[in-house]
Backbone as CSV, one residue per row, in Angstrom:
resi,resn,N_x,N_y,N_z,CA_x,CA_y,CA_z,C_x,C_y,C_z
1,MET,10.842,-0.878,6.034,10.270,-0.977,7.353,9.594,-2.472,6.906
2,LYS,9.562,-3.048,7.668,9.397,-4.364,8.332,7.847,-4.545,8.819
3,ILE,6.719,-5.220,8.686,5.633,-5.194,9.272,5.071,-6.525,9.666
4,THR,5.091,-6.815,10.540,4.494,-8.390,11.195,3.466,-8.101,12.007
5,ILE,2.532,-9.250,11.835,1.039,-9.219,12.665,0.869,-10.575,12.765
6,GLU,0.794,-10.972,14.269,0.484,-11.876,14.654,-0.923,-12.287,15.346
7,ASN,-1.525,-13.359,15.164,-2.622,-13.509,15.839,-2.556,-13.488,17.293
8,VAL,-3.053,-13.084,18.268,-3.504,-13.043,19.623,-4.676,-13.945,19.971
9,PRO,-4.468,-14.661,21.367,-5.546,-15.169,21.615,-7.104,-14.614,21.761
10,GLU,-8.195,-15.116,21.562,-9.217,-14.224,21.518,-9.480,-13.468,22.824
11,GLY,-10.259,-12.422,23.047,-10.326,-12.061,24.488,-8.922,-11.091,24.646
12,SER,-7.852,-11.237,24.050,-6.616,-10.135,24.421,-7.067,-9.037,23.738
13,GLU,-6.417,-8.093,24.199,-6.220,-6.808,23.649,-5.252,-6.749,22.696
14,PRO,-5.689,-5.798,21.289,-4.675,-5.798,20.256,-3.092,-5.238,20.951
15,GLU,-2.269,-5.449,20.469,-1.056,-4.325,20.752,-0.171,-4.072,19.601
16,ILE,0.330,-3.142,19.549,1.480,-2.912,18.285,2.778,-2.667,19.407
17,ILE,3.678,-2.968,18.879,4.924,-2.965,19.389,5.863,-2.269,18.133
18,ILE,6.947,-1.271,18.737,7.346,-0.606,17.461,8.862,-0.668,17.605
19,ARG,9.776,-1.497,17.131,11.441,-1.372,17.169,11.876,-0.402,16.247
20,CYS,12.754,0.525,16.684,13.378,1.205,16.281,14.500,1.923,16.695
21,ASP,15.415,2.413,16.196,16.713,3.006,16.731,15.978,4.462,17.387
22,GLU,15.703,5.474,16.467,15.127,7.082,16.731,13.900,6.893,15.561
23,PRO,12.973,7.393,16.461,11.642,7.238,15.805,11.818,8.512,14.882
24,ASP,11.670,8.832,13.732,11.447,9.986,12.898,9.982,10.299,12.903
25,GLU,10.337,11.709,11.731,9.059,12.556,11.746,7.872,11.544,10.985
26,SER,8.025,10.634,10.307,7.095,10.058,9.656,6.437,8.922,10.620
27,LEU,7.106,8.313,11.598,6.901,7.254,12.307,5.728,7.737,13.280
28,LEU,6.422,8.964,13.744,5.637,9.781,15.213,4.621,10.249,14.824
29,GLN,4.205,10.479,13.143,3.065,10.820,12.687,1.913,9.887,12.779
30,LEU,2.584,8.448,12.379,1.860,7.456,12.578,1.533,6.953,14.020
31,ILE,2.205,7.085,14.549,1.560,7.088,16.226,0.828,7.789,16.493
32,TYR,0.947,8.752,16.277,-0.094,9.944,16.823,-1.513,9.748,16.272
33,SER,-1.301,8.919,15.097,-2.431,8.658,13.965,-2.938,7.813,14.373
34,ILE,-2.592,6.743,14.862,-3.079,5.339,15.608,-3.697,5.576,16.897
35,LYS,-2.910,6.522,17.902,-3.595,6.728,18.795,-4.761,7.674,18.835
36,SER,-4.987,8.594,18.042,-6.196,9.290,18.176,-7.159,9.012,17.073
37,SER,-6.929,7.794,16.532,-8.223,7.376,15.481,-9.485,7.649,15.538
38,THR,-9.628,6.977,17.226,-11.076,7.294,17.257,-11.212,9.101,17.894
39,LYS,-10.407,9.661,18.079,-10.643,11.151,18.246,-11.288,11.491,16.690
40,LYS,-12.467,12.563,17.731,-13.850,12.704,16.564,-14.057,14.630,17.417
41,LEU,-14.177,15.240,16.074,-14.646,16.693,16.354,-16.451,16.807,16.623
42,ILE,-16.704,17.657,17.262,-18.116,17.934,17.763,-18.440,19.156,17.032
43,GLY,-19.242,19.385,15.716,-19.640,20.331,15.154,-21.086,20.733,15.487
44,SER,-21.551,21.755,15.059,-23.259,22.133,15.224,-23.362,22.817,13.848
45,MET,-24.305,22.676,13.640,-25.369,23.264,12.566,-26.554,23.449,12.757
46,ASP,-27.588,24.360,12.698,-28.848,24.411,12.862,-29.372,23.700,14.040
47,LEU,-28.935,23.820,15.204,-29.253,23.708,16.205,-28.911,21.747,16.366
48,GLU,-28.060,21.117,15.573,-27.867,19.893,15.834,-26.073,19.930,15.672
49,LEU,-25.839,18.780,16.717,-24.588,18.448,16.984,-24.314,17.161,15.727
50,HIS,-23.497,17.322,15.354,-22.875,16.641,14.268,-21.440,16.210,14.674
51,VAL,-21.121,14.621,14.424,-19.717,14.095,14.770,-18.674,14.305,13.670
52,ILE,-18.154,14.717,13.814,-17.057,15.000,12.461,-15.487,13.796,12.554
53,ASN,-15.221,13.574,11.622,-13.744,12.603,11.427,-12.625,14.151,11.168
54,PRO,-11.868,14.112,12.121,-10.713,15.153,11.517,-10.124,15.419,10.371
55,LYS,-10.307,14.214,9.479,-9.412,13.991,8.008,-10.352,14.620,7.303
56,GLU,-11.887,15.061,7.309,-12.989,15.406,6.506,-12.526,17.052,6.752
57,VAL,-11.881,17.443,7.207,-11.770,18.835,7.606,-11.132,19.265,6.858
58,PHE,-11.152,20.607,5.942,-10.416,21.041,4.971,-9.580,22.224,5.809
59,TYR,-10.533,23.233,6.827,-9.940,23.958,7.532,-10.791,24.408,8.327
60,PHE,-9.873,25.127,9.617,-11.057,25.808,10.696,-10.494,27.312,10.688
61,GLU,-11.671,28.028,11.006,-11.272,29.579,10.869,-12.091,30.373,11.899
62,SER,-11.543,30.868,12.544,-11.909,32.272,13.859,-12.613,33.247,13.058
63,VAL,-13.920,33.691,13.116,-14.252,34.811,12.876,-15.504,35.431,13.765
64,ASP,-15.346,36.584,13.825,-16.149,37.254,14.818,-16.324,36.347,16.275
65,ASN,-15.099,35.830,16.665,-15.148,35.265,18.197,-15.677,33.797,18.057
66,LYS,-16.149,33.373,16.873,-16.880,32.225,16.641,-15.811,31.543,15.879
67,VAL,-15.494,29.551,16.053,-14.729,29.012,15.284,-15.611,28.507,14.252
68,PHE,-15.176,28.226,12.842,-16.349,27.312,12.138,-14.991,26.328,11.371
69,ILE,-16.075,25.183,11.351,-14.861,23.861,10.611,-15.321,23.886,9.294
70,TYR,-14.711,23.775,8.458,-15.079,23.599,6.891,-14.685,22.320,6.259
71,CYS,-15.346,21.522,6.114,-15.480,20.533,5.211,-16.017,20.522,3.893
72,LYS,-15.857,19.498,3.038,-15.911,19.575,1.838,-17.251,20.472,1.079
73,GLU,-18.424,20.023,1.477,-19.429,20.907,1.303,-20.317,21.034,2.398
74,LYS,-20.026,21.402,3.563,-20.461,21.659,4.819,-19.927,22.485,5.668
75,VAL,-20.303,23.227,6.537,-19.682,24.141,7.614,-20.700,24.441,8.878
76,PHE,-19.322,23.811,9.568,-20.241,23.637,11.093,-19.366,24.589,12.054
77,GLU,-20.165,24.973,13.243,-19.613,26.153,14.278,-19.163,24.922,15.185
78,SER,-17.891,25.112,15.882,-16.916,24.597,16.846,-17.180,25.362,18.091
79,ARG,-17.185,24.421,19.443,-17.400,25.346,20.727,-15.602,25.405,21.298
80,LEU,-14.735,24.889,20.555,-13.502,25.027,20.694,-12.852,26.442,20.145
81,ARG,-11.833,26.586,21.006,-11.232,27.948,20.443,-10.085,27.410,19.402
82,LEU,-9.476,27.976,18.672,-8.501,27.907,17.417,-7.242,27.404,18.243
83,TYR,-7.198,27.816,19.598,-5.698,27.503,19.908,-5.848,26.234,20.574
84,GLU,-7.303,25.893,20.762,-7.582,24.558,21.421,-7.130,23.445,20.199
85,ILE,-8.020,23.926,19.333,-7.880,23.149,17.862,-6.674,22.804,17.565
86,GLU,-5.430,23.984,17.683,-4.467,23.550,16.775,-3.728,22.738,18.327
87,MET,-3.581,22.980,19.672,-2.842,21.798,20.406,-3.593,20.793,20.358
88,GLU,-4.558,20.535,20.215,-5.158,18.729,20.265,-4.896,18.266,18.724
89,TYR,-4.933,19.019,17.731,-4.453,18.459,16.198,-3.020,18.558,16.276
90,LYS,-1.955,19.111,16.390,-0.810,19.440,16.115,-0.382,18.357,16.060
91,ASN,-0.371,16.999,15.691,0.391,16.117,15.845,-0.389,15.523,14.279
92,TRP,-1.168,16.161,13.722,-2.103,15.726,12.626,-1.182,16.460,11.198
93,ASN,-2.522,16.574,10.136,-2.058,17.069,9.175,-2.296,18.514,9.096
94,PHE,-2.756,19.121,10.234,-2.581,20.475,10.423,-1.897,21.225,10.901
95,LEU,-2.196,22.489,10.513,-1.205,23.645,10.659,-1.780,24.992,10.497
96,ARG,-1.786,25.759,11.749,-1.879,27.406,11.567,-1.311,27.936,10.331
97,THR,-2.051,28.763,9.375,-1.408,29.588,8.517,-1.721,30.998,8.525
98,SER,-2.284,31.207,9.431,-2.492,32.981,9.848,-3.325,32.869,11.787
99,LYS,-3.210,34.191,11.498,-3.985,34.426,13.217,-5.715,33.570,13.770
100,SER,-6.075,33.805,11.876,-7.414,33.149,12.524,-7.807,31.842,11.496
101,THR,-6.521,31.063,10.937,-6.958,30.146,10.399,-5.851,28.824,10.490
102,ILE,-6.631,27.592,10.460,-5.650,26.277,10.585,-6.273,25.607,9.525
103,ILE,-5.263,25.116,8.588,-5.478,24.679,7.428,-5.012,22.655,7.602
104,ASN,-5.763,22.049,6.899,-4.939,20.228,6.625,-4.433,20.477,5.283
105,ILE,-3.099,20.302,6.011,-2.198,20.296,4.585,-2.382,19.293,3.597
106,SER,-2.903,18.156,4.137,-3.503,17.017,3.320,-4.587,17.410,2.327
107,LYS,-5.211,18.194,2.503,-6.322,18.598,1.426,-6.031,20.219,0.747
108,ILE,-4.453,20.357,0.505,-3.901,21.419,-0.239,-3.753,20.734,-1.865
109,GLU,-4.367,21.463,-2.974,-4.073,21.329,-4.122,-2.675,21.491,-4.583
110,SER,-2.779,22.835,-4.414,-1.748,23.764,-5.095,-1.460,25.017,-4.094
111,VAL,0.312,25.409,-4.134,0.361,26.647,-3.213,0.851,27.608,-4.372
112,SER,0.576,28.717,-3.856,1.473,29.936,-5.265,1.842,31.346,-4.047
113,PRO,2.854,31.740,-4.504,3.264,32.906,-3.634,1.869,33.989,-4.361
114,VAL,1.756,35.109,-3.249,1.152,35.982,-3.838,1.554,37.225,-3.460
115,PHE,1.643,38.049,-2.497,2.320,39.271,-2.422,2.695,39.165,-1.026
116,TYR,3.627,40.090,-0.656,4.372,40.545,0.280,5.018,39.113,1.477
117,GLY,5.227,38.198,0.685,5.925,37.139,1.200,4.409,36.070,1.329
118,LYS,3.108,36.606,1.059,2.117,35.601,1.554,2.442,34.583,0.425
119,PHE,1.184,33.545,0.960,1.122,32.352,-0.231,-0.219,32.139,-0.093
120,GLU,-0.879,31.887,-1.146,-2.114,31.180,-1.335,-2.287,29.731,-1.658
121,ALA,-2.898,29.330,-0.811,-3.377,27.808,-0.793,-4.652,27.258,-1.550
122,LEU,-4.475,26.802,-2.419,-6.037,26.624,-3.243,-6.338,24.461,-2.977
123,LEU,-7.332,25.003,-2.083,-7.786,23.406,-1.310,-8.662,22.486,-2.349
124,GLN,-8.465,21.285,-2.191,-9.214,20.418,-2.945,-10.732,20.646,-3.723
125,ASN,-11.349,21.317,-2.170,-12.763,21.539,-2.646,-12.868,22.926,-3.064
126,GLY,-11.933,23.567,-3.754,-11.587,24.699,-4.573,-11.790,25.940,-3.909
127,GLU,-11.774,26.130,-2.544,-11.421,27.419,-1.702,-10.276,27.478,-1.953
128,LYS,-10.138,28.763,-1.489,-8.427,29.307,-1.347,-8.677,29.995,-0.203
129,VAL,-7.064,29.727,0.416,-6.805,30.173,1.748,-5.674,30.867,1.669
130,PHE,-5.460,32.207,2.257,-4.122,32.612,2.656,-3.184,32.514,3.877
131,ILE,-1.992,32.023,3.432,-1.047,31.452,4.439,0.253,33.055,4.570
132,SER,-0.085,33.406,5.846,0.765,34.208,6.028,2.108,34.396,6.147
133,ARG,3.028,35.314,5.998,4.400,34.854,5.784,5.024,34.643,6.904
134,GLN,4.732,34.798,8.030,5.152,33.947,8.894,4.880,32.788,9.304
135,TYR,4.225,32.049,8.554,3.676,30.561,8.588,4.537,29.764,7.184
136,VAL,4.886,30.989,6.695,5.453,29.985,4.782,6.313,29.067,5.377
137,PRO,7.606,29.404,6.127,8.897,28.526,6.174,8.134,27.079,6.722
138,ILE,7.106,27.582,7.498,6.674,25.947,8.313,6.265,25.222,7.441
139,LEU,4.831,25.836,6.721,4.355,24.971,5.448,5.497,24.296,4.552
140,LYS,6.591,25.022,4.280,7.255,24.555,3.227,8.056,23.142,4.096
141,LYS,8.656,23.516,5.332,9.084,22.497,5.707,8.306,21.172,5.918
142,LYS,6.532,21.316,6.144,5.715,20.428,6.289,5.446,19.792,5.272
143,LEU,5.515,20.375,3.624,5.275,19.946,2.441,6.734,19.378,2.003
144,GLY,7.845,19.679,2.487,9.013,18.780,2.026,9.416,19.676,1.315
145,LEU,9.450,21.242,0.780,9.938,22.097,-0.409,11.164,22.528,-0.012
């Protein structure tokens, strides 16, 4: 891949031009990442609203009709539903792994099979998250296994 950076006249808007035959998965991921680099999540904790960078999220979990955002050391509550988060961040490194969980696959430290076709992911913060068997093939594809 060749990268060229050109100076533009002061006051003009920066522009990115991509020249390719067919955009592959990694190129599409890069495009979505650039487009959504300003995208932030809002989470609440102790009646305060917090702005969260999606890259800091380890996983989302739905419990008792509430959605929680798990970061390295803090847990926030989201006003969004799990399906809304799934749609909003589908082109990021987020992957639904069960009916109630979406994980950030870039935060996975290791994956191991457990029972009945399920897997268990050990995240970089030490937490373990189960991956339902119906989502295991998708996870393997995303991880390149």
